[in-house]
N, C-alpha and C positions, 0 to 999 in steps of 0.2 A: 506498452512497456513490458518487457520480459522480466523474468525472475532475477536474472543476473543484474540488470539495471536497477531493480528495486533494492537488491542487496548492496550494490555499490553506493547508491544514494543514502541508504541507512547507515552504512559504514562511515561515509563522509560526514553525515550529520552527527554521529556519535563522536567522531574525532574532533569535530568543530565545537561541540557542546558536551564535554565530558560530565559536568555537574548535572545537567538536565538529564542526560542519559542514565547516570547512576540513580538519580531520583526516580525516573520512570521504571528502571529495573527493580528498585526496591518496592515501589508500589505494586508492580506486577507480581513480584514474589510474595508480598503480603497477601494480595488477593488470592493467589494460588494456594497459599497456606491456609487462609481463613475461609474462603468460599471456593473450593475447587470446582464445583458444578457451574457456578457463575463464570469462572475463568474459562473453562472449556467451552461454555456456551458462547462467550464472546469470541474465542478463537474460531469456533466453527462458523459463527455469523460473519466474521471478518473474511475467512476463506471463501465462504459462499458468495459474499458481496464482491470479492475480487474476481471470482469465476464468472458471475453475472456481468460485471463490467467488461471482462475480456471477451465474453461471448457476444455482447452487443457491439463491441469494437470490431470484432471479426465479422459479424453479420452485416454491419453497415460499411465495411471496408475502410474504416477510419485509419488513415495512415498519417494524418497531419494536414493542416490547411496549406502548408507551403507546396504540397504536391498537386493540389487541385486548382484548376483554372476556373476563376469566377466569371460567369458570363457578363458581357457588357463592360467589363473592366479590363483594360490592357496595359 
């Protein structure tokens, strides 16, 4: 999944659930205001995890199961 797809999915989730999105935004703003080091640590951890996931997907050539032929099943 590329960044554009992630942004589009997030945007559609926010449009479908505005109350939950507002609550999540308020919680994130509160954490940013109250514990900025913790907030940025979570952001860095999330970006690192996303990068590791993308690296392993690239390393294994994962493009989706629909493109792979499973042996012995036709």
